[in-house]
C-alpha atoms as one frame of an Amber mdcrd trajectory, in Angstrom:
protein
  47.963  20.841 -56.068  46.162  22.997 -58.626  47.508  26.267 -57.146  51.166
  24.826 -57.316  50.573  23.689 -61.051  49.320  27.019 -61.944  52.544  28.511
 -60.445  55.045  26.141 -62.307  53.448  25.296 -65.737  53.000  27.647 -68.523
  49.627  28.859 -68.795  48.662  27.130 -72.039  49.694  23.705 -70.677  47.638
  23.662 -67.472  44.147  22.979 -69.052  45.641  19.866 -70.819  47.006  18.312
 -67.467  43.748  19.331 -65.493  41.558  17.608 -68.005  43.637  14.680 -67.774
  42.157  14.766 -64.264  45.198  13.769 -61.934  42.793  13.378 -58.996  41.392
  10.049 -60.617  44.861   8.610 -61.180  45.550   7.072 -57.715  42.029   5.905
 -57.427  42.073   3.754 -60.698  45.787   2.484 -60.065  44.242   1.516 -56.711
  41.543  -0.500 -58.165  43.834  -2.012 -60.568  46.153  -2.974 -57.764  43.466
  -4.975 -56.354  43.783  -7.766 -59.324  47.388  -7.497 -59.102  47.780  -8.134
 -55.474  45.154 -10.934 -55.211  46.984 -12.681 -58.146  50.266 -12.659 -56.563
  49.840 -12.210 -52.821  51.309  -9.423 -50.819  54.859 -10.638 -50.923  55.248
 -11.518 -54.480  53.432  -8.418 -55.639  55.998  -6.469 -54.012  58.844  -8.413
 -55.592  57.233  -7.737 -58.921  56.890  -3.988 -58.520  58.180  -3.343 -62.028
  55.365  -4.942 -63.558  52.875  -3.097 -61.127  54.321   0.141 -62.112  54.099
  -0.417 -65.735  50.562  -1.119 -65.120  49.998   1.798 -63.076  51.311   4.097
 -65.545  49.763   2.668 -68.508  46.322   2.000 -67.108  46.033   4.592 -64.376
  47.625   7.570 -66.059  47.766   7.205 -69.931  44.669   5.106 -70.294  42.507
   6.640 -67.644  43.939  10.131 -68.042  43.216   9.933 -71.951  39.876   8.631
 -71.661  38.772  11.321 -69.144  40.432  13.891 -71.460  38.736  12.763 -74.475
  35.558  13.086 -72.516  36.070  16.403 -71.708  37.166  17.551 -75.136  33.582
  16.659 -76.383  31.570  17.373 -73.294  32.922  20.961 -73.041  31.600  21.108
 -69.417  31.211  24.493 -67.602  30.190  23.054 -63.941  32.250  20.536 -61.904
  32.799  17.194 -63.469  34.160  13.930 -61.769  37.430  14.410 -60.238  37.630
  18.163 -61.521  35.878  20.918 -59.692  35.840  24.157 -61.769  37.418  22.883
 -64.852  39.114  25.376 -67.092  37.794  26.008 -70.754  38.698  23.141 -73.008
  41.888  23.732 -75.142  41.574  23.635 -78.697  43.754  20.555 -79.173  42.502
  18.571 -76.292  40.902  15.763 -78.461  44.134  15.108 -80.415  46.253  15.526
 -77.323  44.202  12.631 -75.627  44.540  10.407 -78.452  48.236  10.861 -78.429
  48.351   9.972 -74.803  46.338   6.923 -75.186  48.453   5.954 -77.843  51.655
   6.332 -75.811  49.921   4.141 -73.161  49.388   1.463 -75.748  53.029   1.275
 -76.870  54.225   1.222 -73.246  51.719  -1.733 -72.623  53.447  -4.025 -75.129
  55.720  -4.742 -72.495  53.132  -6.425 -70.235  52.159  -8.889 -72.906  49.428
  -9.133 -75.576  46.581 -10.084 -73.407  47.259  -6.951 -71.295  47.465  -4.730
 -74.663  44.264  -6.300 -75.812  42.553  -5.348 -72.545  43.936  -1.834 -72.797
  42.902  -1.539 -76.462  39.296  -2.655 -75.560  39.085   0.179 -73.207  40.629
   2.778 -75.511  37.653   1.845 -78.032  35.262   2.000 -75.380  36.317   5.452
 -74.672  36.073   6.452 -78.037  32.518   4.937 -78.275  31.514   6.577 -75.281
  32.562  10.184 -75.986  33.264  10.920 -79.724  30.424  11.671 -82.102  28.649
  10.271 -84.108  28.600   7.325 -81.384  28.597   9.230 -78.128  27.271   6.316
 -76.232  27.160   8.278 -73.160  24.144  10.061 -74.288  22.295   6.866 -74.784
  20.805   5.661 -71.531  22.047   2.109 -70.523  25.137   2.208 -72.847  26.571
   4.800 -70.969  26.468   2.783 -67.533  27.343  -0.452 -69.561  30.624   0.870
 -70.884  31.679   2.134 -67.414  30.793  -0.861 -65.595  32.813  -2.828 -68.335
  35.724  -0.522 -68.230  36.053   1.165 -64.905  34.724  -2.028 -63.094  35.694
  -5.278 -64.489  38.417  -4.711 -67.011  40.470  -2.515 -64.679  40.763  -5.020
 -62.032  41.269  -7.669 -64.620  44.097  -5.638 -65.932  45.773  -5.954 -62.641
  45.765  -9.536 -62.606  46.701 -10.060 -66.231  49.853  -7.661 -65.585  50.995
 -10.074 -62.854  51.356 -12.516 -65.749  49.041 -15.251 -64.087  46.183 -16.986
 -66.017  42.721 -16.301 -65.682  41.267 -18.299 -63.040  39.456 -18.295 -59.931
  38.582 -15.876 -57.967  39.203 -13.191 -60.709  36.240 -14.536 -62.770  33.801
 -13.611 -60.288  35.533 -10.410 -59.246  35.063  -9.270 -62.702  31.380  -9.562
 -62.855  31.233  -8.213 -58.911  32.907  -5.006 -59.941  30.804  -4.826 -63.117
  27.761  -4.705 -60.957  29.389  -2.353 -58.385  30.050   0.158 -61.310  26.428
  -0.419 -62.631  25.315   1.082 -59.137  28.118   3.464 -58.653  28.294   5.196
 -62.095  24.553   6.681 -61.995  25.581   8.457 -58.814  28.106  10.381 -61.007
  25.248  11.430 -63.178  22.714  12.411 -60.578  24.682  15.704 -59.648  25.259
  16.440 -63.205  21.621  15.901 -63.930  20.792  19.406 -64.850  23.868  19.978
 -67.052  23.421  16.742 -68.783  19.668  17.533 -69.580  20.641  21.041 -70.813
  23.244  19.380 -73.226  20.662  17.002 -74.409  22.586  13.564 -73.136  19.934
  11.171 -72.247  21.912   9.438 -69.430  20.489   6.587 -67.427  19.909   8.595
 -64.489  17.852  10.829 -66.619  16.002   8.003 -68.159  15.153   6.307 -64.859
  14.711   9.704 -62.444  16.945  10.059 -59.502  15.081   7.668 -57.258  15.031
   4.805 -59.643  18.785   5.371 -60.251  19.396   5.108 -56.619  17.357   1.978
 -56.380  19.474   0.464 -59.032  22.673   1.561 -57.326  21.229  -0.522 -54.104
  20.248  -3.408 -56.090  23.772  -3.423 -57.716  25.556  -3.230 -54.516  23.540
  -6.211 -53.073  24.449  -8.268 -56.413  28.052  -7.069 -56.082  28.488  -8.316
 -52.331  26.505 -11.606 -53.043  29.046 -12.586 -55.622  31.997 -11.519 -53.284
  30.146 -13.617 -50.339  29.790 -16.607 -52.615  33.521 -16.573 -53.283  34.561
 -15.766 -49.719  32.554 -18.300 -47.943  33.302 -21.040 -50.759  37.255 -20.561
 -50.735  38.551 -17.987 -48.429  36.562 -18.119 -45.379  38.419 -16.775 -41.894
  37.446 -14.319 -39.471  39.166 -11.503 -41.403  37.307 -12.287 -44.492  34.076
 -11.151 -42.827  35.577  -7.707 -43.295  33.642  -7.502 -46.804  30.661  -6.830
 -44.605  31.939  -3.673 -43.490  32.117  -2.466 -46.895  28.677  -3.427 -47.612
  27.664  -1.541 -44.691  29.228   1.754 -45.855  27.365   1.392 -49.146  24.155
   1.047 -47.420  24.577   3.774 -44.937  25.170   6.237 -47.986  22.577   4.797
 -50.303  19.521   4.069 -47.905  19.311   7.539 -46.544  20.172   9.153 -49.909
  17.128   7.369 -51.524  14.744   8.059 -48.621  15.933  12.095 -48.728  16.709
  12.412 -52.487  13.890  15.072 -53.086  15.404  17.184 -50.592  19.146  16.726
 -51.763  20.506  19.874 -53.703  23.314  19.309 -56.377  25.979  20.067 -53.537
  24.752  17.449 -51.391  24.615  14.843 -54.410  28.193  15.799 -55.408  29.128
  14.995 -51.812  27.079  11.591 -52.031  29.247  10.827 -55.210  32.678  11.685
 -53.286  31.353   9.469 -50.163  30.684   6.638 -52.700  34.203   6.912 -53.538
  35.031   6.075 -50.087  32.865   3.014 -50.027  34.448   1.736 -53.462  37.824
   2.041 -51.671  36.552   0.074 -48.672  35.243  -2.354 -50.969  38.614  -2.922
 -52.678  40.285  -3.159 -49.453  37.772  -5.612 -48.236  38.367  -7.946 -51.270
  42.204  -7.771 -50.704  42.020  -8.767 -46.987  39.283 -11.436 -47.632  41.219
 -13.264 -50.514  44.737 -12.757 -49.931  46.963 -14.504 -47.404  48.413 -11.892
 -44.948  52.069 -13.629 -44.974
């Protein structure tokens, strides 16, 4: 995809697009869609495709893309970053561009209602607090993961639910907290393979504060809490044979994290980066398992 874009876009435009990290758009849209599908069911979700499309564009492209771009604008990474290997040099106006991108998303979000716009605005505020000096909470251990757990984990799936127009109720309340904890475990995995670069830049991330082994221990604990919450909801309200599919997703996480923590001292940066991408697969399995467990097939 990158090679194709290099051929069709003016050279000065390409860095702006790449720092929006298009590889992440489909991932965030898929996670947002979990809330939308659970809120309405498969058939009704398909019938309300226009609402879904607006949520996908605003949350997955403008909100997520702008958030990642503003992060790049102030990080100025030279090594690989999440969803973008070998990033191009940060263009001069990337921060301003990302804010404009976020603002356009906010304007479109009005069409999905004031609650949805409020959620979008909260995430924009969190992205600024996360990346922009003098706040730059991504450099403060604990606050870095808290922001990502709230935004990417809980609020993204909640945004899908709200976009459907359904009032907040079960099972979304428990799912908000379940995915908050999932990202409490997932996000340090993105920091582990950037450990050396964050250290050189002076960012005191949670992974640096805990060390790699304890960060992986936190990931395992958070995953267990996540699936305990999902399990409570499934066994209370959605128990069928197919509902037990969430155990497959739990197995995927444990098969990744347990060998990783045992061999963490032997893993180099490339291996850690591959571990992060394997965690994306486990996340996708979790989303699918939640849909299959909590949504009628017909």
